Each structure stands twice: as C-alpha cells, then as structure tokens.
N, C-alpha and C positions, 0 to 999 in steps of 0.2 A: 205653826204659828196665826195659821189664818182664824183656827177655830177661837184660838184664844182673841182674837179680835174682834172676831163675830158674836163672841160671847160679850166681849165689853161695849159694843156698838150694836143694842136692839133695835129693832125696828124704828126709828125715830123720825118726826115729822121736821127736824132743823137739821143742820150738821152739826157735828163735834168732833173735836181734833185728840186724838191719845197722841200721846208720846210714851214709849217702851221704851226701858235700859236693858242694856246688859253686861255685864261683866266680862275680861280677859276670856272668861272660856266658853262666853255666848252663852250662858245662863241669865235668865229672866231677872232681874232686880223688880222693876216694879214696871206695871202699866197704872197710867195717870193720864187724869182728862186734863190736857193743855187750854182750851179752847172751847166756844161753841156759838152759833150765829142763828144762821136766817134757813129759806132753803135754799140759798145759791152761794151765801159764804160762811163763814167762819173768822171770829175775831180771836189773836190769841193773848193769852196773858203772859205780859212778857215778865212778870218780875218770878209767875212761875215756873215760868221755863229755865231760865238763870238759876230758882232754888234746885231744881232737880236735876240740872247738870253739874251743880255743885255736889250732887251724890256720890259719896266714897266708895271708890272701886268702879266707879262708872268709865266703860271705855267702848261701848257705841250704843247708837239709836233708832229706832226706828219709827218713823211718824204714820199715823192710817186714822184716817176719817173719811165718813160716810157718805155719799148725796144721794137724798132724798129723792131725788128726779127719778132715779133710776139709770142716769148713763156716766159708766166711769170714769170716761173720758176726762182729764184735769182739766182741767180752766186757768185761763191765763194768770188771776188770781192765785189757781192752787202751784203754780210752778215758782212763781216770783214768792211765797211764802217760803216752799223749799230751798231754795236758792238761800231767804235769809239766813232759816235755822239752818243750814249749811255750815254755810259762813260763820256763825256765830257757834258752834258745834266743832268746827274746823279752829278756832281759834283755841279753845279750849283740850284744845288734843282727842277730841271726842269723835269715834266715824260716827257715818251716818249710811245704815245700811239700805233701806232702803223708805219709801213714801208710798201707801196700799191706799188706796181708793174701792175701797167696799159699797156694794145697793147689794140688795133683797137675794139679788140670784146670781151678781157675776164681784168681780171687782180687777183692776189693775196694778200694777207694781210702774212705778219710775223708772227703776231697776233695769226692768223688763222694755220700757218704752226709751231705755236709756238716755231718758233724759234728769242723769244722776255722773 
C-alpha cells in the first residue's frame, strides 16, 4: 500500500491529505485527495469527506499525508484531525485502518505508534 500512497503523493512543497477507501475484502475502491495546505498543516474539505464516506460498498478507510519538512512524526494537529475523522467514520460504521505520514525517505504509521 505504501507504494500506492507514495505514487499519489509525489514530492510536494505543501502538505496534501489523501483518503483511501476499501471494501469488505480489503480491495482498494479509491484513493482520492481530501485536502491540502501549507508546509506545516493541511485543511480538509469536509463536504468531500462526507461524499467519499458515502461511496457504496465502503467498509474501511486509510488516511495518508506528506510532511515536506522531512520529519515523519505526527503533530498535535495531525493527531486531532485523525481523531475527528475517525469519529465521523465510526458514526458511519466505517473502520479507520491507519493514518500514514510520508516523507521523501521515511514514513510513520499511527497504528504502529498506538495513536489509533
């Protein structure tokens, strides 16, 4: 999955957030942009989030975004945003698999860090 996310997030100067959607058999349904921002933060398009969560057959999602700084560690804002999206997804009975932060040379998983 990392190769797919990396290919969708080329080396960018600002943060971009992606949402990947999966069916009950863990097959990828979509990988779609969810927002973009500055070098240190990302803004989410809430209407787009709700539209993507309404995709027929959607059972789980994964978030991914880049850190242009090269530091893959999640910020307080990253953690808060993930919590808000996890709550919205849970309300729709959609699981959150992980949130991956990618840099040019590294990545960090919220699940591995026990943040989910």
